[in-house]
RODO-2510 file (C-alpha; in nm, 4 decimals, decimal comma):
residues 294
     n   res          X          Y          Z
     1     m     0,0014    -0,0121     0,0085
     2     a     0,1420     0,3423    -0,1120
     3     q     0,0117     0,6803     0,0156
     4     a     0,1658     1,0338     0,0213
     5     h     0,1574     1,2335     0,3439
     6     a    -0,1178     1,0358     0,5059
     7     d    -0,1091     0,7860     0,7793
     8     h     0,2782     0,7924     0,7743
     9     h     0,3141     0,6404     1,1032
    10     d     0,1339     0,3303     0,9987
    11     p     0,4172     0,0750     0,9256
    12     n     0,2033    -0,0840     0,6456
    13     v     0,1911     0,2469     0,4443
    14     y     0,4720     0,3098     0,2187
    15     f     0,5400     0,6711     0,1764
    16     v     0,5308     0,8338    -0,1805
    17     p     0,6178     1,1912    -0,2072
    18     h     0,4169     1,4366    -0,4213
    19     g     0,5699     1,5440    -0,7523
    20     s     0,8623     1,7578    -0,7461
    21     k     0,9820     2,0202    -0,9621
    22     w     1,3735     1,9701    -0,8433
    23     p     1,4431     1,6875    -1,1119
    24     v     1,3658     1,9020    -1,3903
    25     f     1,5546     2,2045    -1,2681
    26     a     1,8412     1,9879    -1,1856
    27     s     1,8650     1,8466    -1,5372
    28     v     1,8575     2,1937    -1,6811
    29     f     2,1414     2,3267    -1,4703
    30     l     2,3316     1,9877    -1,5091
    31     f     2,2893     2,0332    -1,8892
    32     a     2,4208     2,3863    -1,8824
    33     t     2,7171     2,2937    -1,6615
    34     m     2,8349     2,0206    -1,9136
    35     v     2,7710     2,2654    -2,2142
    36     g     2,9565     2,5359    -2,0358
    37     l     3,2576     2,3015    -1,9472
    38     a     3,2886     2,1529    -2,3017
    39     s     3,2934     2,5111    -2,4380
    40     w     3,5434     2,6259    -2,1800
    41     l     3,7734     2,3371    -2,2671
    42     n     3,7443     2,4459    -2,6420
    43     h     3,8320     2,8149    -2,5689
    44     i     3,4868     2,9590    -2,6401
    45     g     3,4608     3,2729    -2,4539
    46     w     3,1288     3,2296    -2,2764
    47     g     3,2057     2,8639    -2,1707
    48     k     3,3657     2,9537    -1,8127
    49     s     3,0580     3,1786    -1,7405
    50     v     2,7994     2,9323    -1,8335
    51     f     2,9893     2,6529    -1,6541
    52     f     2,9893     2,8368    -1,3118
    53     a     2,6433     2,9625    -1,3668
    54     g     2,5261     2,6154    -1,4081
    55     l     2,7270     2,4728    -1,1215
    56     l     2,5863     2,7185    -0,8838
    57     g     2,2406     2,6753    -0,9969
    58     l     2,2876     2,2926    -0,9595
    59     l     2,4126     2,3256    -0,6034
    60     f     2,1280     2,5363    -0,5177
    61     i     1,8746     2,2810    -0,6557
    62     l     2,0407     1,9974    -0,4746
    63     f     2,0429     2,1932    -0,1550
    64     k     1,6708     2,2672    -0,1839
    65     w     1,5889     1,9041    -0,2951
    66     f     1,7700     1,7461    -0,0188
    67     a     1,6202     1,9847     0,2279
    68     d     1,2914     1,8508     0,1365
    69     v     1,4096     1,5021     0,1992
    70     i     1,5420     1,5929     0,5381
    71     i     1,2151     1,7498     0,6313
    72     e     1,0279     1,4445     0,5301
    73     s     1,2506     1,2388     0,7280
    74     v     1,2417     1,4377     1,0622
    75     s     0,8682     1,4686     1,0168
    76     g     0,8458     1,0837     1,0359
    77     f     0,7241     0,9901     0,7007
    78     y     0,9823     0,7254     0,6414
    79     n     0,8864     0,3776     0,7711
    80     k     1,0977     0,0441     0,7814
    81     q     0,9794    -0,0225     0,4175
    82     v     1,1273     0,3157     0,2931
    83     d     1,4301     0,2479     0,4912
    84     v     1,4882    -0,0846     0,2932
    85     s     1,4365     0,0934    -0,0309
    86     f     1,6964     0,3558     0,0418
    87     r     1,9412     0,0933     0,1400
    88     m     1,8823    -0,0916    -0,1728
    89     g     1,9212     0,2523    -0,3861
    90     m     2,2433     0,3169    -0,1980
    91     v     2,3818    -0,0449    -0,2808
    92     w     2,3218     0,0009    -0,6483
    93     f     2,4617     0,3591    -0,6489
    94     i     2,7704     0,2306    -0,4884
    95     f     2,7801    -0,0606    -0,7331
    96     s     2,7499     0,1843    -1,0370
    97     e     3,0513     0,3611    -0,8919
    98     v     3,2438     0,0392    -0,8656
    99     m     3,1839     0,0073    -1,2414
   100     f     3,2853     0,3576    -1,3131
   101     f     3,6232     0,3368    -1,1767
   102     a     3,6547    -0,0320    -1,3146
   103     a     3,6386     0,1263    -1,6641
   104     f     3,9228     0,3571    -1,5849
   105     f     4,1277     0,0743    -1,4146
   106     g     4,0434    -0,1517    -1,7189
   107     a     4,1805     0,1283    -1,9419
   108     l     4,4991     0,1452    -1,7428
   109     f     4,5466    -0,2312    -1,7369
   110     y     4,4727    -0,2575    -2,1214
   111     a     4,7339     0,0306    -2,1998
   112     r     4,9899    -0,1439    -1,9748
   113     q     4,9376    -0,5068    -2,0530
   114     f     4,8228    -0,5224    -2,4281
   115     a     4,8487    -0,1824    -2,6171
   116     l     5,2152    -0,0854    -2,4976
   117     p     5,3651    -0,4254    -2,5594
   118     w     5,2173    -0,4395    -2,9093
   119     l     5,3286    -0,0863    -2,9979
   120     g     5,6788    -0,1960    -2,8738
   121     g     5,6931    -0,4753    -3,1302
   122     e     5,5604    -0,7717    -2,9636
   123     g     5,3735    -1,0394    -3,1515
   124     d     5,2062    -0,9007    -3,4673
   125     g     5,3068    -0,5559    -3,3813
   126     a     5,6723    -0,6042    -3,4890
   127     m     5,6176    -0,4895    -3,8325
   128     t     5,4079    -0,1818    -3,7115
   129     n     5,6933    -0,0819    -3,4706
   130     a     5,9809    -0,1282    -3,7150
   131     t     5,7914     0,0838    -3,9895
   132     l     5,6464     0,3590    -3,7783
   133     w     5,8147     0,3832    -3,4244
   134     s     6,1504     0,1904    -3,4475
   135     d     6,2967     0,3836    -3,1741
   136     f     5,9902     0,3473    -2,9342
   137     t     6,0667     0,1471    -2,6184
   138     a     5,7634    -0,0158    -2,4512
   139     a     5,8420     0,0747    -2,0974
   140     w     5,5970     0,1972    -1,8372
   141     p     5,5359     0,4829    -1,7689
   142     s     5,4966     0,5954    -2,1098
   143     s     5,3732     0,8721    -2,3112
   144     g     5,3092     0,6645    -2,6136
   145     p     5,4911     0,6779    -2,9590
   146     g     5,6173     1,0199    -3,0473
   147     n     5,6573     1,1175    -2,6857
   148     v     5,3288     1,2946    -2,6679
   149     g     5,3580     1,5823    -2,4181
   150     g     5,7285     1,5656    -2,3875
   151     h     5,9415     1,4152    -2,1177
   152     f     5,8057     1,3952    -1,7653
   153     q     5,8690     1,2608    -1,4213
   154     t     5,6341     1,0459    -1,2192
   155     i     5,5323     1,1198    -0,8513
   156     p     5,7132     0,9031    -0,6086
   157     a     5,4752     0,6572    -0,4359
   158     w     5,6468     0,7164    -0,0872
   159     g     5,5908     1,0797    -0,0655
   160     l     5,2543     1,2680    -0,0602
   161     p     5,0776     0,9505    -0,2053
   162     l     5,1745     0,7557     0,1007
   163     i     5,0777     1,0557     0,3282
   164     n     4,7343     1,0701     0,1572
   165     t     4,6756     0,6936     0,1932
   166     l     4,7646     0,7305     0,5706
   167     i     4,5253     1,0034     0,5805
   168     l     4,2301     0,8211     0,4146
   169     l     4,2707     0,4968     0,6256
   170     t     4,2758     0,7096     0,9362
   171     s     3,9486     0,8853     0,8165
   172     g     3,7942     0,5271     0,7773
   173     v     3,8883     0,4586     1,1251
   174     t     3,7389     0,8048     1,2559
   175     v     3,4113     0,7810     1,0594
   176     t     3,3518     0,4190     1,2103
   177     l     3,4363     0,5646     1,5758
   178     a     3,1616     0,8273     1,5002
   179     h     2,9232     0,5715     1,3814
   180     h     2,9633     0,3718     1,6954
   181     a     2,9185     0,6671     1,9004
   182     l     2,5935     0,7398     1,7289
   183     k     2,4690     0,3916     1,7916
   184     a     2,5613     0,4333     2,1543
   185     a     2,4083     0,7824     2,1821
   186     h     2,7158     0,9429     2,2730
   187     r     2,6610     1,2783     2,0928
   188     k     2,9802     1,4658     2,1937
   189     a     3,2019     1,1719     2,0809
   190     l     2,9974     1,1529     1,7408
   191     l     3,0655     1,5078     1,6632
   192     v     3,4191     1,4975     1,7753
   193     w     3,5017     1,1683     1,5470
   194     l     3,2960     1,3100     1,2600
   195     g     3,4421     1,6408     1,2609
   196     a     3,7840     1,4758     1,2628
   197     t     3,6819     1,2835     0,9477
   198     v     3,5810     1,5981     0,7782
   199     a     3,9084     1,7503     0,8575
   200     l     4,1078     1,4505     0,7318
   201     g     3,9041     1,4762     0,4063
   202     c     3,9919     1,8345     0,3655
   203     l     4,3621     1,7572     0,4394
   204     f     4,3667     1,4932     0,1790
   205     l     4,2189     1,7202    -0,0788
   206     f     4,4963     1,9980     0,0094
   207     y     4,7720     1,7494    -0,0424
   208     q     4,6319     1,6235    -0,3532
   209     a     4,6345     1,9871    -0,4913
   210     e     4,9756     2,0244    -0,3868
   211     e     5,0673     1,7078    -0,5775
   212     y     4,8811     1,8377    -0,8953
   213     i     5,0857     2,1747    -0,8673
   214     h     5,4190     1,9950    -0,8319
   215     a     5,3370     1,7591    -1,1218
   216     y     5,2381     2,0427    -1,3532
   217     k     5,5053     2,2980    -1,2656
   218     e     5,8148     2,0793    -1,1885
   219     l     5,7578     1,7490    -1,3465
   220     n     5,5866     1,8305    -1,6782
   221     l     5,3316     1,5701    -1,5914
   222     t     5,0145     1,6950    -1,7342
   223     l     4,6877     1,5403    -1,8747
   224     g     4,8618     1,5833    -2,2110
   225     s     5,1267     1,3531    -2,1016
   226     g     5,0210     1,0644    -2,3392
   227     i     4,8548     0,7754    -2,2054
   228     y     5,0192     0,7731    -1,8706
   229     g     4,9264     1,1347    -1,8022
   230     s     4,5614     1,0846    -1,9071
   231     t     4,5186     0,7575    -1,7060
   232     f     4,6991     0,9215    -1,3893
   233     f     4,4778     1,2433    -1,3921
   234     m     4,1593     1,0783    -1,4835
   235     l     4,1938     0,8224    -1,2093
   236     t     4,3245     1,0404    -0,9299
   237     g     4,1098     1,3509    -1,0439
   238     f     3,7828     1,1608    -1,0453
   239     h     3,8759     1,0218    -0,7148
   240     g     3,9493     1,3633    -0,5845
   241     a     3,6083     1,4769    -0,6962
   242     h     3,4596     1,1811    -0,5040
   243     v     3,6623     1,2838    -0,2004
   244     t     3,5246     1,6274    -0,2456
   245     l     3,1535     1,5079    -0,2578
   246     g     3,2077     1,2778     0,0325
   247     t     3,3682     1,5347     0,2518
   248     l     3,0592     1,7918     0,1757
   249     m     2,8281     1,4919     0,2566
   250     l     3,0182     1,4277     0,5984
   251     a     3,0107     1,7996     0,6661
   252     i     2,6367     1,8041     0,6276
   253     m     2,5922     1,4863     0,8351
   254     w     2,7921     1,6744     1,1192
   255     l     2,5458     1,9794     1,0973
   256     r     2,2487     1,7281     1,0964
   257     c     2,4092     1,5416     1,3965
   258     a     2,4523     1,8744     1,5784
   259     k     2,0896     1,9457     1,5379
   260     g     1,9859     1,6093     1,6548
   261     h     1,8396     1,4566     1,3518
   262     f     1,9392     1,1010     1,4215
   263     s     1,8723     0,8538     1,6750
   264     k     2,0753     0,5296     1,7508
   265     d     1,7963     0,3468     1,5630
   266     q     1,7112     0,5720     1,2916
   267     h     2,0202     0,7104     1,0920
   268     f     2,0456     0,5625     0,7577
   269     a     2,1602     0,9003     0,5984
   270     f     2,4740     0,8808     0,8206
   271     e     2,5257     0,4997     0,7273
   272     a     2,4786     0,5866     0,3510
   273     v     2,7551     0,8621     0,3666
   274     a     2,9826     0,6257     0,5765
   275     w     2,9437     0,3494     0,3093
   276     y     3,0388     0,5951     0,0378
   277     w     3,3467     0,7130     0,2383
   278     h     3,4614     0,3481     0,2900
   279     f     3,4166     0,3040    -0,0896
   280     v     3,6341     0,6041    -0,1637
   281     d     3,8962     0,4650     0,0879
   282     v     3,9037     0,1245    -0,0997
   283     v     3,9364     0,3083    -0,4570
   284     w     4,2196     0,4935    -0,3119
   285     l     4,4219     0,1811    -0,2134
   286     g     4,3707     0,0362    -0,5712
   287     l     4,5038     0,3833    -0,6962
   288     f     4,8066     0,3790    -0,4893
   289     l     4,9006     0,0092    -0,5733
   290     f     4,8393     0,0333    -0,9628
   291     v     4,8984     0,3902    -1,0240
   292     y     5,1839     0,4983    -0,7774
   293     v     5,3544     0,1633    -0,6775
   294     l     5,3541    -0,0544    -0,9701
***
């Protein structure tokens, strides 16, 4: 049985919200953001302005949209059935994120294990190599035949990448401690550990920005540095975007916890963000191993 805004305390009633205008507006602003970004990258004058206007509009819409969801939650509209639906939705969302990163890891694996050896003259690529790129050596890291983007240096794994690894692993511990504090109804400890997680997320992003600046200015490692540069920045860049989103969500959870929105039995929003944060941690471990170490 489904019903909107009526008998919401009845456990047999599945809450269905009224129609919302936010998805339509979100789609419009998201489209404007993507058009602006594509135009900006192609050096069209109005692209930058459209990108930031679309991004600000999208953030505003998301704020209003999630505010509606929070109001519904604290008003008691969500029962056990709705909670199960939310959990299923979050599981599928994280699975889609796993597939997203699997595509980029797959591109890295293919380039290193198949394309690069073939270009270097292995197997039936020997004739191609001898004819077109006789001086090309198939060694990773590589910018590909023709030395696309010029010579570059890689970032040592045991510097900032190792520090960021320790930061994210520590943040996984602090968010778990915050979750245990929430379930034990220890509000002060909850805010301390969750605040520490937010701070560690910000620290990770600061060090990643430092790493990017160093790569561009001193190592000549850019997005245009052939196959290595493109896979490096696509993997670490998208991961950084996910850390940014996760840090923002954790900060919102901190504010909601400070307002007393969650109880030890009803706090799926917090759990969903914690799941997402642990996923971000696991992805970084894969990045650290396959991008920086190997």
